[in-house]
RODO-2510 file (C-alpha; in nm, 4 decimals, decimal comma):
residues 267
     n   res          X          Y          Z
     1     m    -3,2707     5,9544   -19,5493
     2     p    -2,9961     6,1326   -19,7533
     3     v    -3,0503     6,0966   -20,1280
     4     t    -2,7732     5,8965   -20,2740
     5     d    -2,8263     5,8385   -20,6514
     6     a    -2,8815     6,0431   -20,9535
     7     p    -3,2569     5,9547   -21,0229
     8     a    -3,3485     6,0192   -20,6662
     9     k    -3,1703     6,3505   -20,6589
    10     a    -3,3433     6,4491   -20,9769
    11     q    -3,6853     6,3481   -20,8292
    12     a    -3,6127     6,5659   -20,5215
    13     l    -3,5369     6,8620   -20,7409
    14     y    -3,8426     6,7920   -20,9589
    15     d    -4,0681     6,7921   -20,6672
    16     a    -3,9054     7,1125   -20,5244
    17     r    -3,9874     7,2807   -20,8570
    18     r    -4,3453     7,1731   -20,8322
    19     t    -4,4178     7,2529   -20,4647
    20     r    -4,1856     7,5500   -20,4449
    21     v    -4,0339     7,4031   -20,1197
    22     p    -3,6459     7,4085   -20,1483
    23     i    -3,4346     7,1202   -20,0531
    24     a    -3,1013     7,0979   -19,8729
    25     p    -2,7845     7,1008   -20,0913
    26     f    -2,6766     6,7687   -20,2011
    27     t    -2,3160     6,8620   -20,1184
    28     d    -2,4182     6,8843   -19,7536
    29     d    -2,4513     6,4994   -19,7392
    30     d    -2,1635     6,4439   -19,9910
    31     p    -1,9074     6,7240   -20,0159
    32     s    -1,7175     6,5148   -20,2696
    33     l    -1,9867     6,5593   -20,5402
    34     g    -1,8518     6,7425   -20,8452
    35     m    -1,9466     6,8739   -21,1860
    36     a    -1,9892     6,5234   -21,3419
    37     d    -2,2207     6,4284   -21,0596
    38     g    -2,4215     6,7373   -21,1102
    39     y    -2,4768     6,6732   -21,4854
    40     a    -2,5671     6,3203   -21,4099
    41     v    -2,8584     6,4487   -21,2047
    42     q    -2,9288     6,7283   -21,4508
    43     q    -2,9853     6,4563   -21,7161
    44     e    -3,2287     6,2722   -21,5085
    45     l    -3,4079     6,5853   -21,4145
    46     v    -3,4461     6,6891   -21,7741
    47     k    -3,6009     6,3427   -21,8499
    48     l    -3,8764     6,4054   -21,6000
    49     l    -3,9394     6,7593   -21,7326
    50     l    -3,9534     6,6486   -22,0888
    51     a    -4,1985     6,3644   -22,0017
    52     d    -4,4258     6,6380   -21,8850
    53     g    -4,4398     6,7648   -22,2326
    54     d    -4,1845     7,0449   -22,2118
    55     r    -3,9178     7,0950   -22,4805
    56     i    -3,5577     7,2191   -22,4997
    57     i    -3,5418     7,5421   -22,6948
    58     g    -3,1853     7,6427   -22,6145
    59     y    -2,9316     7,6545   -22,3427
    60     k    -2,8112     7,8945   -22,0656
    61     v    -2,4333     7,9243   -21,9833
    62     g    -2,3500     8,0268   -21,6336
    63     l    -2,0379     8,1168   -21,4451
    64     t    -1,9034     8,2903   -21,7490
    65     s    -1,7475     8,5833   -21,5496
    66     k    -1,4287     8,5444   -21,3508
    67     p    -1,5919     8,6935   -21,0153
    68     m    -1,8699     8,4246   -21,0395
    69     q    -1,6175     8,1456   -21,1038
    70     k    -1,4241     8,2625   -20,8007
    71     v    -1,7403     8,2540   -20,5785
    72     i    -1,8194     7,8814   -20,6804
    73     g    -1,4556     7,7970   -20,6914
    74     v    -1,4274     7,6817   -21,0531
    75     d    -1,2397     7,7870   -21,3643
    76     s    -1,4855     7,7086   -21,6275
    77     p    -1,8629     7,7744   -21,7074
    78     d    -2,1518     7,5427   -21,6536
    79     y    -2,4691     7,4934   -21,8641
    80     g    -2,8338     7,3835   -21,8567
    81     p    -3,1162     7,3610   -22,0971
    82     v    -3,3810     7,6363   -22,1585
    83     l    -3,7366     7,4880   -22,1555
    84     a    -3,9973     7,6309   -22,3770
    85     s    -4,2336     7,6748   -22,0862
    86     t    -3,9878     7,9166   -21,9217
    87     v    -3,9643     8,1856   -22,2091
    88     y    -4,1216     8,5193   -22,1829
    89     r    -4,1273     8,8151   -22,4211
    90     d    -4,0343     9,1749   -22,3878
    91     g    -4,3036     9,3473   -22,1703
    92     d    -4,4301     9,0405   -22,0085
    93     t    -4,5251     9,0038   -21,6538
    94     i    -4,3233     8,7409   -21,4592
    95     p    -4,5376     8,5600   -21,2075
    96     l    -4,3486     8,5226   -20,8761
    97     d    -4,5476     8,2223   -20,7779
    98     r    -4,3604     8,0074   -21,0328
    99     f    -4,0384     8,0532   -20,8457
   100     i    -3,8844     7,9973   -20,4982
   101     q    -3,6133     8,2710   -20,4601
   102     p    -3,5756     8,4384   -20,8056
   103     k    -3,3158     8,6885   -20,9119
   104     i    -3,2670     8,8765   -21,2428
   105     e    -2,9675     8,9098   -21,4671
   106     a    -2,9239     9,0915   -21,7898
   107     e    -2,7337     8,9249   -22,0539
   108     i    -2,6723     8,8925   -22,4362
   109     v    -2,8732     8,6172   -22,5940
   110     f    -2,7765     8,4642   -22,9375
   111     v    -3,0069     8,3065   -23,1833
   112     l    -2,8495     8,0207   -23,3874
   113     g    -2,8903     8,0256   -23,7578
   114     e    -2,7042     7,7094   -23,8382
   115     r    -2,6455     7,3820   -23,6925
   116     l    -2,3319     7,3768   -23,4710
   117     q    -2,1681     7,0699   -23,3184
   118     g    -1,8456     7,0153   -23,1628
   119     p    -1,5746     6,9141   -23,0931
   120     g    -1,3400     7,1561   -23,2673
   121     v    -1,5714     7,4496   -23,2845
   122     t    -1,3822     7,7762   -23,3008
   123     i    -1,5076     8,1339   -23,2304
   124     t    -1,5038     8,1885   -23,6050
   125     d    -1,7223     7,8815   -23,6512
   126     a    -1,9597     8,0137   -23,3696
   127     r    -1,9781     8,3538   -23,5186
   128     r    -2,0736     8,2099   -23,8546
   129     a    -2,3500     7,9909   -23,7107
   130     v    -2,5110     8,2743   -23,4957
   131     a    -2,8025     8,4523   -23,6847
   132     g    -2,7758     8,7423   -23,4487
   133     a    -2,8186     8,8785   -23,0875
   134     v    -3,1148     8,9964   -22,8796
   135     a    -3,1490     9,1719   -22,5555
   136     g    -3,2166     8,9265   -22,2802
   137     m    -3,2819     8,8843   -21,9057
   138     e    -3,2479     8,5506   -21,7215
   139     i    -3,4473     8,4837   -21,4101
   140     v    -3,2180     8,2662   -21,1952
   141     d    -3,3816     8,0516   -20,9262
   142     s    -3,2549     7,7860   -20,7036
   143     r    -3,4427     7,4848   -20,5740
   144     i    -3,1618     7,4618   -20,3099
   145     a    -3,2397     7,6226   -19,9759
   146     d    -3,1096     7,9898   -19,9289
   147     w    -2,8952     7,9703   -20,2401
   148     r    -2,6351     7,7588   -20,0474
   149     i    -2,5250     7,6163   -20,3678
   150     k    -2,1859     7,4488   -20,4574
   151     l    -2,0916     7,3431   -20,8040
   152     a    -2,2644     7,0050   -20,8194
   153     d    -2,5827     7,1590   -20,6617
   154     t    -2,6214     7,4371   -20,9266
   155     v    -2,5304     7,2129   -21,2175
   156     a    -2,7910     6,9440   -21,1030
   157     d    -3,0415     7,2240   -21,0698
   158     l    -3,0389     7,3150   -21,4457
   159     a    -2,7554     7,5599   -21,3633
   160     s    -3,0012     7,7508   -21,1475
   161     n    -3,2179     7,8483   -21,4492
   162     g    -3,5651     7,9753   -21,3803
   163     a    -3,6736     8,1537   -21,6894
   164     m    -3,5802     8,3974   -21,9549
   165     a    -3,7185     8,7005   -22,1406
   166     t    -3,5916     8,8329   -22,4736
   167     s    -3,6513     9,1275   -22,7024
   168     s    -3,7912     9,0453   -23,0523
   169     r    -3,5373     9,2360   -23,2536
   170     i    -3,2471     9,0248   -23,3887
   171     v    -2,9376     9,2216   -23,4610
   172     p    -2,6902     9,0488   -23,7052
   173     l    -2,3371     9,0071   -23,5636
   174     a    -2,1986     9,1790   -23,8719
   175     d    -2,3499     9,4954   -23,7235
   176     l    -2,1904     9,4840   -23,3819
   177     d    -1,8996     9,3469   -23,1687
   178     p    -2,0655     9,1655   -22,8765
   179     r    -1,7556     9,2257   -22,6564
   180     l    -1,8239     9,6071   -22,6679
   181     v    -2,2069     9,5994   -22,6049
   182     g    -2,2752     9,8025   -22,2961
   183     m    -2,5781     9,7451   -22,0760
   184     t    -2,7588     9,9432   -21,8099
   185     l    -3,0048     9,7790   -21,5749
   186     t    -3,2701     9,9834   -21,4040
   187     r    -3,5436     9,8804   -21,1401
   188     n    -3,8470    10,1033   -21,1178
   189     g    -3,6588    10,3604   -21,3257
   190     e    -3,3477    10,3705   -21,0998
   191     l    -3,0053    10,2584   -21,2235
   192     i    -2,8858     9,9648   -21,0339
   193     d    -2,6056     9,8167   -21,2315
   194     t    -2,4063     9,8307   -21,5633
   195     g    -2,2094     9,5841   -21,7651
   196     a    -2,0397     9,4992   -22,0954
   197     g    -2,0322     9,1892   -22,3207
   198     a    -1,6813     9,1273   -22,2531
   199     a    -1,7743     8,9983   -21,8986
   200     a    -1,8869     8,6777   -22,0596
   201     l    -1,5571     8,4750   -22,1166
   202     g    -1,4087     8,7914   -22,2665
   203     d    -1,6335     8,7434   -22,5735
   204     p    -1,9959     8,6187   -22,5688
   205     v    -1,9313     8,4392   -22,9067
   206     a    -1,6625     8,2403   -22,7190
   207     v    -1,9532     8,1125   -22,4909
   208     v    -2,1303     7,9713   -22,7869
   209     a    -1,8101     7,7863   -22,9026
   210     w    -1,7511     7,6491   -22,5492
   211     l    -2,0992     7,5188   -22,5306
   212     a    -2,1000     7,3593   -22,8660
   213     n    -1,7804     7,1717   -22,7857
   214     v    -1,9004     7,0549   -22,4473
   215     l    -2,2288     6,9336   -22,5764
   216     g    -2,0507     6,7768   -22,8740
   217     e    -1,8676     6,5533   -22,6356
   218     n    -2,2086     6,3967   -22,5663
   219     g    -2,3232     6,3920   -22,9276
   220     i    -2,5546     6,6862   -22,8829
   221     a    -2,5701     6,9658   -23,1343
   222     l    -2,6961     7,3272   -23,1185
   223     e    -2,9780     7,3527   -23,3680
   224     p    -3,1106     7,6450   -23,5829
   225     g    -3,3411     7,8620   -23,3639
   226     h    -3,1807     7,7719   -23,0407
   227     l    -3,1488     8,0500   -22,7949
   228     i    -2,8112     8,0674   -22,6187
   229     m    -2,7864     8,2740   -22,2919
   230     t    -2,4264     8,3802   -22,2625
   231     g    -2,4056     8,4709   -21,8892
   232     a    -2,4784     8,7641   -21,6655
   233     l    -2,2979     9,0920   -21,7117
   234     h    -2,3612     9,2042   -21,3518
   235     a    -2,4458     9,0651   -21,0144
   236     a    -2,7909     8,9018   -20,9833
   237     v    -3,0608     9,1334   -20,8338
   238     p    -3,3499     8,9940   -20,6218
   239     m    -3,7040     9,0407   -20,7498
   240     t    -3,9858     9,1626   -20,5487
   241     p    -4,3494     9,2103   -20,6226
   242     g    -4,4234     9,5156   -20,8462
   243     d    -4,0676     9,5630   -20,9632
   244     v    -4,0174     9,6848   -21,3169
   245     f    -3,6872     9,5886   -21,4684
   246     r    -3,5402     9,7392   -21,7834
   247     a    -3,2164     9,6359   -21,9433
   248     e    -3,0916     9,8675   -22,2251
   249     f    -2,8137     9,7273   -22,4441
   250     d    -2,5978     9,9206   -22,6850
   251     r    -2,7141     9,8412   -23,0395
   252     l    -2,9592     9,5566   -22,9234
   253     g    -3,2059     9,7973   -22,7607
   254     p    -3,4180     9,7325   -22,4506
   255     v    -3,5905     9,4440   -22,2830
   256     t    -3,8428     9,5087   -22,0010
   257     v    -4,0176     9,2740   -21,7615
   258     r    -4,2617     9,3486   -21,4752
   259     v    -4,2782     9,1352   -21,1606
   260     s    -4,6238     9,0391   -21,0675
   261     t    -4,7732     9,1447   -20,7337
   262     d    -4,8844     8,8810   -20,4831
   263     t    -5,2470     8,9026   -20,5927
   264     e    -5,2580     8,9766   -20,9705
   265     e    -5,2623     8,7291   -21,2466
   266     a    -4,9553     8,7079   -21,4735
   267     s    -5,0177     8,8336   -21,8303
***
């Protein structure tokens, strides 16, 4: 039976997260589903996850680069919550058995210093509210089979968020221009991609303003301490057992994660 309502779709995604068995895209059964439908499902899924004792400690913003928007067929970003249970530190081992089909992306992460709520938030407002930036990596994952996602599918699935890892050193924005922050990504010591902050909506701070305004439409504010992932600076890279990824950011420094083997316990 096709899933037809938001709570049932959310339950299907919730079950897929627990069993690590992906589901068919919702848009296979109903190609007319759009962004609003995706957020309706996301809201129901978040209720289920918070009922398990998790909590929201920030947000990820996806589709912030023009190439990714073109792939999905949209002209604006999307967002999803970051859950406390999915946050790792620099140097941690990422357990593959928590995911279905994970990939890794390096991106600039902001730490909020002041409450920020739209509508009407400008880039200047956002810059003032940000305490600083840290080096980050996002582990994207899809509970949708074979990454066959359209917009409604990824939005429903927490914007395909799986986990994140950040460095501990917070660099104030007064000390850098996020647009000009360059990044190199290596896997097992070999360079695999590069990027720069301007890939994220032209200015990662603009991502924070966009998010605050979109959330503000629903009466939600960004709170002090929230982590904001501002979008990938390169194409996502599949993760395999034993990989060691290191993203080195200009001015922000490095963040490193190790991917667990099939047999080891994650640290």
